[in-house]
Backbone as a chain_set.jsonl record, in Angstrom:
{"seq": "MSYAEEFATVDAILGCDVETLGVDAFALSLIKAERQMRKLFTHLAFQSPEFDYGDILPLRSSLAKNRNVYFSGFIAGWDALYSRSVGDLVGAEYARLHNRIQEAIQHRNKIFHGQLTERFLFRSDLLAYVLDIRTWCSGLATNSLAEVGYDGFGRISFQKSTRLDVVGRLKVRMRSVAEYEAFIHDIMER", "coords": {"N": [[-1.817, 5.496, 5.791], [-3.236, 3.65, 3.148], [-3.259, 2.451, -0.289], [-5.899, 1.506, -0.764], [-7.34, 2.832, 1.259], [-6.838, 5.461, 0.503], [-8.19, 5.657, -1.917], [-10.772, 5.335, -1.123], [-12.521, 7.492, -1.014], [-12.939, 8.0, -3.7], [-14.24, 5.649, -4.374], [-16.543, 6.067, -2.859], [-17.689, 8.216, -4.224], [-18.161, 6.966, -6.677], [-20.111, 5.259, -5.877], [-22.31, 6.802, -5.593], [-25.329, 8.182, -6.948], [-25.145, 10.457, -8.767], [-25.2, 13.116, -11.134], [-22.68, 14.145, -11.815], [-20.759, 12.239, -11.246], [-18.834, 10.958, -12.852], [-16.957, 12.957, -13.774], [-16.205, 13.928, -11.273], [-15.045, 11.68, -9.931], [-13.018, 11.177, -11.745], [-11.424, 13.585, -11.663], [-10.63, 13.604, -8.943], [-9.254, 11.152, -8.75], [-7.084, 11.619, -10.436], [-5.808, 13.726, -9.114], [-4.979, 12.324, -6.86], [-3.143, 10.518, -7.987], [-1.165, 12.273, -8.925], [-0.347, 13.417, -6.54], [0.611, 11.137, -5.198], [2.883, 10.579, -6.758], [4.434, 12.864, -6.309], [4.881, 12.621, -3.544], [6.282, 10.214, -3.442], [8.636, 10.972, -4.748], [9.605, 12.988, -2.936], [9.979, 11.464, -0.674], [11.993, 9.698, -1.53], [14.089, 11.5, -2.156], [14.645, 12.452, 0.388], [16.053, 10.39, 1.482], [18.76, 10.705, 1.169], [21.67, 10.599, 3.057], [22.619, 12.933, 4.222], [20.454, 14.528, 4.778], [18.257, 15.349, 7.411], [15.72, 15.363, 9.98], [15.538, 18.048, 10.618], [15.776, 19.274, 8.192], [13.406, 19.122, 6.864], [11.407, 21.218, 6.683], [12.791, 23.277, 5.142], [13.211, 21.758, 2.771], [10.582, 21.14, 1.97], [9.629, 23.749, 1.612], [11.266, 24.64, -0.485], [10.356, 23.092, -2.62], [7.666, 23.821, -2.625], [7.764, 26.502, -3.363], [8.443, 26.32, -5.978], [7.019, 26.583, -9.075], [7.014, 25.146, -11.365], [7.092, 22.391, -11.572], [5.718, 19.352, -12.338], [3.653, 16.422, -12.769], [5.123, 14.75, -14.68], [7.64, 15.759, -14.193], [8.146, 14.91, -11.581], [8.316, 12.188, -12.018], [10.598, 12.166, -13.668], [12.416, 13.128, -11.794], [12.435, 11.044, -9.852], [13.398, 8.959, -11.5], [15.949, 9.921, -12.145], [17.128, 9.878, -9.672], [17.058, 7.26, -8.649], [17.909, 3.759, -8.852], [16.044, 1.979, -9.953], [13.528, 2.525, -12.248], [10.477, 4.515, -12.452], [8.923, 3.389, -14.401], [9.766, 0.702, -14.259], [8.673, 0.087, -11.78], [5.918, 0.553, -12.073], [5.318, -1.301, -14.019], [4.602, -3.682, -16.696], [2.628, -2.37, -18.155], [3.344, 0.25, -18.226], [3.972, 2.225, -20.317], [1.529, 2.53, -21.742], [-0.22, 3.255, -19.639], [1.042, 5.566, -18.682], [0.775, 7.254, -20.906], [-2.018, 7.449, -20.915], [-2.469, 8.774, -18.49], [-1.189, 11.186, -19.044], [-2.875, 12.137, -21.086], [-5.201, 12.359, -19.55], [-4.461, 14.378, -17.767], [-4.299, 16.561, -19.522], [-7.003, 16.755, -20.316], [-8.186, 17.222, -17.796], [-7.039, 19.708, -17.129], [-8.264, 21.387, -18.987], [-10.971, 21.04, -18.237], [-10.907, 22.029, -15.585], [-10.477, 24.689, -16.088], [-12.786, 25.499, -17.178], [-13.079, 25.064, -19.84], [-13.744, 23.592, -23.077], [-13.016, 20.2, -23.842], [-10.971, 18.648, -26.37], [-12.083, 16.325, -27.196], [-15.339, 14.99, -26.956], [-16.133, 14.014, -23.988], [-17.58, 11.247, -22.545], [-19.301, 9.94, -19.655], [-18.517, 7.28, -19.41], [-16.019, 7.361, -20.682], [-14.552, 8.97, -18.918], [-14.65, 7.36, -16.636], [-13.192, 5.208, -17.545], [-10.67, 6.359, -17.645], [-10.365, 6.722, -14.878], [-10.145, 4.054, -14.037], [-7.719, 3.322, -15.298], [-5.945, 5.136, -14.083], [-6.119, 4.277, -11.459], [-5.08, 1.7, -11.75], [-2.423, 2.311, -12.386], [-1.656, 3.668, -9.97], [-2.025, 1.668, -8.038], [-0.249, -0.418, -8.833], [2.171, 0.989, -8.725], [2.185, 1.713, -6.018], [2.272, -0.808, -4.68], [4.721, -1.89, -5.629], [6.619, 0.131, -5.077], [6.464, 0.215, -2.329], [7.513, -2.298, -1.687], [10.044, -1.914, -2.725], [11.237, 0.523, -1.672], [10.08, 0.865, 0.774], [7.917, 2.553, 1.064], [4.774, 3.717, -0.076], [3.756, 5.979, -1.239], [1.361, 6.91, -0.324], [1.242, 7.144, 2.396], [0.909, 9.368, 5.146], [3.145, 10.951, 5.875], [5.765, 11.82, 3.971], [8.365, 12.658, 4.192], [10.355, 10.894, 5.636], [12.672, 8.596, 6.986], [13.583, 5.652, 5.286], [12.687, 2.33, 6.177], [13.994, 0.411, 4.934], [17.174, -0.436, 4.699], [18.874, -0.673, 2.539], [18.222, 1.161, 0.604], [19.582, 3.634, 0.367], [22.001, 2.875, -0.791], [21.201, 2.378, -3.363], [20.672, 4.774, -4.505], [21.203, 6.975, -7.167], [22.012, 9.541, -7.182], [23.241, 11.625, -4.696], [22.067, 14.045, -2.702], [23.49, 16.685, -1.01], [22.754, 18.929, 0.318], [20.231, 21.463, 0.93], [20.412, 23.357, -1.04], [21.55, 21.862, -3.137], [19.426, 20.132, -3.588], [17.488, 21.979, -4.493], [18.78, 22.784, -6.868], [18.806, 20.353, -8.239], [16.057, 19.952, -8.614], [15.519, 22.157, -10.263], [17.227, 21.643, -12.498], [16.575, 19.03, -13.397], [13.826, 18.477, -13.088], [12.0, 20.582, -13.635], [9.64, 21.982, -15.943]], "CA": [[-2.883, 5.35, 4.825], [-2.893, 2.734, 2.073], [-3.922, 2.686, -1.572], [-7.343, 1.282, -0.61], [-7.887, 3.934, 2.053], [-6.733, 6.694, -0.292], [-9.209, 5.661, -2.964], [-12.111, 5.144, -0.55], [-13.362, 8.628, -1.406], [-13.319, 7.765, -5.101], [-15.264, 4.602, -4.311], [-17.782, 6.682, -2.361], [-18.256, 8.98, -5.346], [-18.659, 6.005, -7.665], [-21.304, 4.639, -5.311], [-23.418, 7.773, -5.596], [-26.074, 8.295, -8.204], [-25.199, 11.874, -9.09], [-24.891, 13.403, -12.532], [-21.273, 14.487, -12.032], [-19.852, 11.25, -10.653], [-17.718, 10.668, -13.76], [-15.943, 14.006, -13.709], [-15.727, 14.014, -9.892], [-14.14, 10.552, -9.687], [-11.88, 11.408, -12.642], [-10.564, 14.648, -11.133], [-10.066, 13.186, -7.668], [-8.274, 10.087, -9.006], [-5.889, 12.22, -11.011], [-5.144, 14.447, -8.02], [-4.336, 11.319, -6.006], [-1.969, 10.001, -8.704], [-0.134, 13.313, -8.929], [0.131, 13.533, -5.157], [1.416, 9.951, -4.919], [4.182, 10.708, -7.418], [5.18, 13.896, -5.574], [5.286, 12.095, -2.25], [7.334, 9.22, -3.67], [9.871, 11.707, -5.009], [10.13, 13.639, -1.73], [10.466, 10.391, 0.206], [13.268, 9.207, -2.044], [15.104, 12.546, -1.99], [14.96, 12.554, 1.813], [16.903, 9.269, 1.872], [20.161, 11.126, 1.204], [22.056, 10.587, 4.469], [22.89, 14.274, 4.733], [19.209, 15.146, 5.218], [17.638, 14.839, 8.63], [14.399, 15.925, 10.228], [15.652, 19.506, 10.615], [15.756, 19.753, 6.807], [12.081, 18.927, 6.25], [10.758, 22.487, 6.315], [13.44, 23.889, 3.972], [12.96, 20.936, 1.582], [9.183, 21.387, 1.589], [9.532, 25.129, 1.147], [11.911, 24.712, -1.801], [9.456, 22.51, -3.611], [6.428, 24.605, -2.647], [8.016, 27.75, -4.082], [8.661, 26.036, -7.391], [5.737, 26.474, -9.782], [7.262, 24.551, -12.678], [7.279, 20.947, -11.463], [4.444, 18.667, -12.469], [3.681, 14.957, -12.72], [6.261, 14.205, -15.436], [8.864, 16.173, -13.513], [8.38, 14.03, -10.432], [8.809, 10.925, -12.582], [11.988, 12.41, -14.078], [13.21, 13.224, -10.571], [12.624, 9.686, -9.322], [14.242, 8.189, -12.414], [17.323, 10.42, -12.04], [17.64, 9.586, -8.332], [17.015, 5.884, -8.17], [18.375, 2.732, -9.788], [14.888, 1.389, -10.637], [12.686, 3.611, -12.743], [9.037, 4.449, -12.217], [8.438, 2.398, -15.367], [9.997, -0.624, -13.679], [7.776, -0.119, -10.648], [4.536, 0.461, -12.549], [5.241, -2.602, -14.66], [4.515, -3.882, -18.141], [1.692, -1.436, -18.786], [3.796, 1.611, -17.964], [3.848, 3.154, -21.448], [0.112, 2.792, -22.0], [-0.787, 3.979, -18.515], [1.636, 6.899, -18.661], [0.086, 8.019, -21.958], [-3.39, 7.708, -20.472], [-2.431, 9.812, -17.458], [-0.875, 12.447, -19.722], [-4.14, 12.56, -21.705], [-6.113, 12.744, -18.468], [-4.009, 15.681, -17.276], [-4.721, 17.57, -20.503], [-8.455, 16.907, -20.182], [-8.453, 17.832, -16.496], [-6.684, 21.121, -17.176], [-9.345, 22.058, -19.719], [-12.175, 20.991, -17.402], [-10.724, 22.921, -14.44], [-10.518, 26.075, -16.546], [-14.093, 25.755, -17.766], [-12.965, 24.989, -21.295], [-14.143, 22.329, -23.693], [-11.933, 19.319, -24.257], [-11.002, 18.393, -27.811], [-13.008, 15.206, -27.364], [-16.547, 15.043, -26.135], [-15.933, 12.894, -23.076], [-18.745, 10.69, -21.878], [-19.026, 9.388, -18.339], [-17.764, 6.03, -19.588], [-14.625, 7.729, -20.985], [-13.94, 9.436, -17.675], [-14.491, 6.206, -15.741], [-12.08, 4.415, -18.084], [-9.464, 7.019, -17.122], [-10.287, 6.395, -13.445], [-9.629, 2.687, -13.929], [-6.296, 3.32, -15.655], [-5.213, 5.854, -13.035], [-6.064, 3.384, -10.299], [-4.144, 0.623, -12.066], [-1.106, 2.919, -12.216], [-1.404, 3.934, -8.553], [-1.951, 0.409, -7.311], [1.019, -1.074, -9.164], [3.258, 1.808, -8.2], [2.155, 1.607, -4.556], [2.727, -2.135, -4.278], [6.133, -2.113, -5.941], [7.481, 1.079, -4.363], [6.481, -0.231, -0.933], [8.484, -3.393, -1.618], [11.367, -1.428, -3.135], [11.819, 1.554, -0.799], [9.389, 0.891, 2.054], [6.917, 3.627, 1.086], [3.901, 3.555, -1.246], [3.301, 7.267, -1.748], [0.077, 7.267, 0.264], [1.401, 7.44, 3.812], [0.767, 10.803, 5.417], [4.426, 11.662, 5.978], [6.727, 11.313, 2.992], [9.703, 12.988, 4.66], [10.751, 9.975, 6.695], [13.726, 7.685, 6.553], [13.08, 4.331, 4.946], [13.063, 1.199, 7.02], [14.845, -0.42, 4.073], [18.521, 0.116, 4.827], [19.595, -0.756, 1.277], [17.754, 2.194, -0.324], [20.638, 4.637, 0.165], [22.981, 2.313, -1.718], [20.658, 2.346, -4.72], [20.513, 6.135, -5.008], [22.158, 7.358, -8.206], [22.428, 10.903, -6.839], [23.117, 11.974, -3.28], [22.032, 15.486, -2.493], [24.154, 16.938, 0.266], [22.254, 20.163, 0.933], [18.985, 21.971, 0.369], [20.785, 24.03, -2.292], [21.679, 20.82, -4.165], [18.043, 19.702, -3.844], [16.891, 23.006, -5.344], [19.422, 22.705, -8.178], [18.314, 19.12, -8.858], [14.692, 20.231, -9.069], [15.614, 23.084, -11.394], [17.912, 21.042, -13.646], [16.01, 17.738, -13.822], [12.394, 18.273, -12.94], [11.156, 21.662, -14.117], [9.335, 21.993, -17.38]], "C": [[-2.383, 4.455, 3.689], [-3.594, 3.144, 0.78], [-5.441, 2.566, -1.413], [-7.991, 2.413, 0.185], [-7.893, 5.236, 1.259], [-7.853, 6.778, -1.321], [-10.618, 5.39, -2.432], [-13.036, 6.29, -0.927], [-13.807, 8.514, -2.859], [-14.41, 6.703, -5.152], [-16.595, 5.158, -3.832], [-18.47, 7.487, -3.461], [-18.874, 8.034, -6.362], [-19.922, 5.311, -7.186], [-22.512, 5.56, -5.27], [-24.119, 7.749, -6.95], [-26.276, 9.776, -8.519], [-24.716, 12.084, -10.525], [-23.389, 13.568, -12.785], [-20.292, 13.434, -11.53], [-18.666, 10.937, -11.556], [-16.608, 11.689, -13.646], [-15.38, 14.132, -12.296], [-14.722, 12.902, -9.579], [-12.864, 10.702, -10.519], [-10.912, 12.418, -12.031], [-9.888, 14.214, -9.837], [-9.01, 12.094, -7.855], [-6.972, 10.669, -9.54], [-5.107, 13.005, -9.957], [-4.381, 13.457, -7.138], [-3.087, 10.74, -6.671], [-0.832, 11.021, -8.694], [0.478, 13.465, -7.534], [1.017, 12.34, -4.79], [2.812, 10.103, -5.52], [5.045, 11.756, -6.718], [5.719, 13.329, -4.271], [6.359, 11.014, -2.393], [8.671, 9.909, -3.948], [10.44, 12.304, -3.722], [10.652, 12.595, -0.73], [11.848, 9.932, -0.238], [14.37, 10.242, -1.859], [15.564, 12.642, -0.536], [15.867, 11.417, 2.292], [18.382, 9.621, 1.839], [20.585, 11.259, 2.664], [22.312, 11.976, 5.063], [21.627, 14.986, 5.218], [18.729, 14.498, 6.51], [16.347, 15.62, 8.867], [14.405, 17.454, 10.315], [15.606, 20.106, 9.214], [14.362, 19.711, 6.182], [11.454, 20.245, 5.815], [11.465, 23.182, 5.147], [13.226, 23.085, 2.677], [11.54, 21.157, 1.062], [9.026, 22.775, 0.974], [10.137, 25.28, -0.246], [10.998, 24.182, -2.889], [8.18, 23.33, -3.735], [6.597, 25.902, -3.437], [8.154, 27.536, -5.58], [7.334, 25.776, -8.088], [5.864, 25.752, -11.123], [7.528, 23.056, -12.642], [5.907, 20.29, -11.423], [4.682, 17.161, -12.461], [4.903, 14.372, -13.435], [7.59, 14.581, -14.806], [9.18, 15.313, -12.31], [8.847, 12.654, -10.896], [10.269, 11.07, -12.981], [12.903, 12.492, -12.86], [13.486, 11.864, -9.962], [13.621, 8.921, -10.189], [15.702, 8.635, -12.361], [17.955, 10.054, -10.698], [17.873, 8.106, -8.055], [17.364, 4.877, -9.258], [17.247, 1.988, -10.504], [13.935, 2.503, -11.009], [11.233, 3.439, -12.317], [8.429, 3.429, -13.178], [8.614, 0.977, -14.865], [8.98, -0.925, -12.589], [6.313, -0.224, -11.071], [4.322, -0.866, -13.257], [5.018, -2.549, -16.152], [3.603, -2.887, -18.853], [2.115, 0.025, -18.643], [3.533, 2.566, -19.126], [2.386, 3.516, -21.717], [-0.495, 3.635, -20.885], [-0.237, 5.402, -18.417], [0.971, 7.789, -19.715], [-1.338, 8.376, -21.539], [-3.419, 8.803, -19.394], [-2.095, 11.165, -18.082], [-2.117, 12.999, -20.429], [-5.1, 13.087, -20.642], [-5.741, 14.116, -17.916], [-4.444, 16.785, -18.23], [-6.225, 17.817, -20.409], [-8.812, 17.626, -18.885], [-8.161, 19.323, -16.516], [-7.741, 21.935, -17.917], [-10.599, 22.151, -18.843], [-12.064, 21.994, -16.248], [-10.796, 24.391, -14.835], [-11.822, 26.399, -17.276], [-14.097, 25.708, -19.28], [-13.49, 23.65, -21.79], [-12.91, 21.503, -24.019], [-12.051, 19.095, -25.758], [-11.934, 17.237, -28.139], [-14.226, 15.452, -26.501], [-16.499, 13.813, -25.244], [-17.247, 12.501, -22.414], [-18.331, 10.199, -20.498], [-18.19, 8.118, -18.46], [-16.295, 6.299, -19.923], [-13.89, 8.146, -19.718], [-13.704, 8.283, -16.702], [-13.403, 5.258, -16.241], [-10.743, 5.03, -17.656], [-9.279, 6.693, -15.642], [-9.689, 5.002, -13.267], [-8.131, 2.629, -14.244], [-5.446, 4.033, -14.607], [-5.062, 4.968, -11.806], [-5.11, 2.223, -10.533], [-2.71, 1.103, -11.894], [-0.769, 3.045, -10.736], [-1.228, 2.657, -7.752], [-0.626, -0.303, -7.573], [2.205, -0.327, -8.593], [3.33, 1.704, -6.675], [2.73, 0.27, -4.085], [4.23, -2.284, -4.462], [7.064, -1.113, -5.273], [7.546, 0.726, -2.876], [7.504, -1.349, -0.755], [9.91, -2.887, -1.865], [11.993, -0.474, -2.118], [11.11, 1.68, 0.552], [8.343, 1.983, 2.186], [6.102, 3.551, -0.194], [3.389, 4.857, -1.842], [1.972, 7.706, -1.176], [0.152, 7.511, 1.768], [1.412, 8.944, 4.028], [2.091, 11.549, 5.376], [5.417, 11.054, 4.987], [8.159, 11.596, 3.419], [10.018, 12.148, 5.891], [11.832, 9.066, 6.125], [13.125, 6.306, 6.33], [13.529, 3.301, 5.966], [13.939, 0.219, 6.242], [16.242, 0.189, 4.047], [19.292, 0.132, 3.513], [19.203, 0.33, 0.279], [18.863, 3.192, -0.635], [21.661, 4.143, -0.846], [22.498, 2.254, -3.156], [20.363, 3.736, -5.272], [21.587, 6.406, -6.052], [22.73, 8.745, -7.945], [22.229, 11.077, -5.343], [23.159, 13.476, -3.163], [22.564, 15.762, -1.095], [23.661, 18.2, 0.974], [20.92, 20.54, 0.292], [19.281, 22.682, -0.95], [20.951, 23.014, -3.427], [20.311, 20.262, -4.542], [17.35, 20.69, -4.778], [17.465, 22.963, -6.75], [18.945, 21.459, -8.933], [16.911, 19.346, -9.418], [14.724, 21.114, -10.307], [16.154, 22.395, -12.648], [17.2, 19.831, -14.228], [14.499, 17.754, -13.952], [11.494, 19.374, -13.509], [10.829, 21.49, -15.588], [9.433, 23.393, -17.905]], "O": [[-1.21, 4.519, 3.323], [-4.413, 4.064, 0.764], [-6.183, 3.431, -1.878], [-9.065, 2.895, -0.175], [-8.842, 6.017, 1.337], [-8.399, 7.854, -1.563], [-11.554, 5.232, -3.216], [-14.228, 6.07, -1.139], [-14.928, 8.891, -3.202], [-15.388, 6.843, -5.887], [-17.652, 4.773, -4.332], [-19.692, 7.437, -3.605], [-19.979, 8.272, -6.85], [-20.714, 4.829, -7.995], [-23.617, 5.126, -4.944], [-23.545, 7.339, -7.959], [-27.398, 10.282, -8.539], [-23.917, 11.305, -11.045], [-22.886, 13.179, -13.839], [-19.101, 13.72, -11.403], [-17.576, 10.671, -11.048], [-15.447, 11.332, -13.443], [-14.194, 14.416, -12.134], [-13.659, 13.17, -9.018], [-11.768, 10.391, -10.052], [-9.72, 12.14, -11.897], [-8.69, 14.438, -9.66], [-7.978, 12.114, -7.184], [-5.886, 10.253, -9.136], [-3.878, 12.946, -9.922], [-3.257, 13.736, -6.719], [-2.085, 10.496, -5.999], [0.327, 10.666, -8.478], [1.69, 13.624, -7.393], [2.053, 12.509, -4.147], [3.808, 9.793, -4.868], [6.249, 11.56, -6.552], [6.885, 13.536, -3.935], [7.25, 10.913, -1.549], [9.712, 9.484, -3.446], [11.628, 12.147, -3.443], [11.641, 12.826, -0.035], [12.76, 9.793, 0.578], [15.475, 9.894, -1.444], [16.74, 12.886, -0.267], [16.395, 11.481, 3.402], [19.19, 8.903, 2.426], [19.927, 11.961, 3.432], [22.227, 12.159, 6.277], [21.716, 15.944, 5.987], [18.785, 13.281, 6.68], [15.944, 16.438, 8.04], [13.369, 18.084, 10.105], [15.418, 21.313, 9.063], [14.167, 20.218, 5.078], [11.013, 20.364, 4.672], [10.786, 23.643, 4.23], [13.077, 23.672, 1.605], [11.328, 21.338, -0.137], [8.371, 22.943, -0.054], [9.577, 25.975, -1.094], [10.892, 24.775, -3.963], [7.667, 23.513, -4.839], [5.664, 26.345, -4.107], [7.999, 28.474, -6.362], [6.61, 24.848, -7.727], [4.927, 25.749, -11.921], [8.121, 22.508, -13.571], [5.057, 20.623, -10.597], [5.786, 16.696, -12.178], [5.639, 13.58, -12.847], [8.554, 13.818, -14.872], [10.344, 15.015, -12.041], [9.68, 12.025, -10.242], [11.088, 10.205, -12.673], [14.026, 11.988, -12.884], [14.621, 11.556, -9.597], [14.565, 8.315, -9.682], [16.602, 7.809, -12.517], [19.176, 9.934, -10.597], [18.784, 7.745, -7.31], [17.136, 5.123, -10.442], [17.479, 1.416, -11.569], [13.578, 3.332, -10.171], [10.818, 2.365, -11.882], [7.52, 2.689, -12.804], [7.724, 0.141, -15.022], [8.484, -2.046, -12.482], [5.553, -1.002, -10.493], [3.269, -1.488, -13.115], [5.214, -1.516, -16.793], [3.798, -2.601, -20.034], [1.326, 0.931, -18.911], [2.925, 3.618, -18.928], [2.058, 4.689, -21.898], [-1.198, 4.611, -21.148], [-0.976, 6.334, -18.103], [0.644, 8.944, -19.441], [-1.8, 9.49, -21.788], [-4.305, 9.658, -19.4], [-2.661, 12.184, -17.685], [-2.377, 14.201, -20.373], [-5.729, 14.131, -20.817], [-6.622, 14.928, -17.629], [-4.91, 17.836, -17.789], [-6.668, 18.966, -20.422], [-9.645, 18.532, -18.88], [-8.937, 20.117, -15.985], [-8.07, 23.05, -17.51], [-11.207, 23.215, -18.728], [-13.015, 22.723, -15.965], [-11.136, 25.242, -14.013], [-11.943, 27.446, -17.913], [-14.998, 26.241, -19.928], [-13.657, 22.704, -21.02], [-11.88, 22.043, -24.425], [-13.108, 19.326, -26.346], [-12.504, 17.177, -29.228], [-14.133, 16.058, -25.433], [-16.789, 12.703, -25.689], [-17.927, 13.326, -21.805], [-17.141, 10.06, -20.214], [-17.255, 7.914, -17.686], [-15.419, 5.549, -19.494], [-12.756, 7.731, -19.476], [-12.678, 8.236, -16.025], [-12.761, 4.579, -15.44], [-9.796, 4.308, -17.343], [-8.163, 6.418, -15.201], [-8.814, 4.806, -12.423], [-7.369, 1.966, -13.541], [-4.349, 3.579, -14.283], [-3.996, 4.921, -11.192], [-4.406, 1.805, -9.614], [-1.877, 0.397, -11.327], [0.283, 2.582, -10.295], [-0.365, 2.584, -6.878], [0.042, -0.74, -6.635], [3.13, -0.927, -8.046], [4.419, 1.618, -6.109], [3.578, 0.232, -3.194], [4.93, -2.747, -3.562], [8.194, -1.466, -4.933], [8.58, 0.922, -2.239], [8.27, -1.351, 0.209], [10.863, -3.39, -1.271], [13.153, -0.643, -1.743], [11.495, 2.505, 1.38], [7.923, 2.308, 3.297], [6.655, 3.346, -1.275], [2.668, 4.844, -2.839], [1.493, 8.787, -1.516], [-0.796, 8.039, 2.35], [1.879, 9.698, 3.174], [2.145, 12.677, 4.885], [5.85, 9.914, 5.15], [9.072, 10.856, 3.051], [9.955, 12.621, 7.026], [11.881, 8.813, 4.921], [12.27, 5.854, 7.091], [14.614, 3.398, 6.539], [14.546, -0.683, 6.819], [16.451, 1.231, 3.427], [20.265, 0.874, 3.381], [19.798, 0.411, -0.795], [19.056, 3.555, -1.795], [22.138, 4.921, -1.673], [23.303, 2.097, -4.074], [19.859, 3.863, -6.388], [22.758, 6.095, -5.834], [23.809, 9.08, -8.433], [21.185, 10.724, -4.794], [24.165, 14.107, -3.485], [22.136, 15.144, -0.12], [24.091, 18.506, 2.086], [20.537, 20.005, -0.749], [18.479, 22.612, -1.881], [20.538, 23.277, -4.556], [20.074, 19.951, -5.71], [16.701, 20.287, -5.743], [16.723, 23.09, -7.724], [18.708, 21.519, -10.139], [16.619, 18.977, -10.555], [14.03, 20.842, -11.287], [15.596, 22.551, -13.735], [17.222, 19.631, -15.443], [13.949, 17.106, -14.842], [10.335, 19.111, -13.832], [11.608, 20.941, -16.366], [9.214, 23.623, -19.095]]}, "num_chains": 1, "name": "protein.A"}
């Protein structure tokens, strides 16, 4: 699956003439951005040569059991693991886009819990967030694909990269599932 395929559902929502299209496209776009970041992290962590396909279930289980890792934690995990930061991959607009996604997460959390946001968000505000989230995801997808051979949208993140030089650019090599769990706890949890 590619960035375009992943966001086809958002495009379908935007093409509808329904009252809730702003909040629906907003929420779905944010979910896709968070998922992309998680999948990029798990892909990168799996590049440690000590991990093989028999480790996938324990690695997945370790992350699934952890309830304290969110979007910023996955960014911190990538940045601690790899020689090029997420900021480098997103590009020149990283700071602005990161701030916008952090705002979007706060708004989404309120919306999902049936609470009012601090701002009265209009459809145009929500669609502006959608555009920024998509800009983030697109830049990150393009540059991570070139960098590590994976864009965060492919179905299987636990796969070895076709780019043989990725392992040499890892700043941390995890040698066991226990080290993976410790890394998540020490670097990524909030």
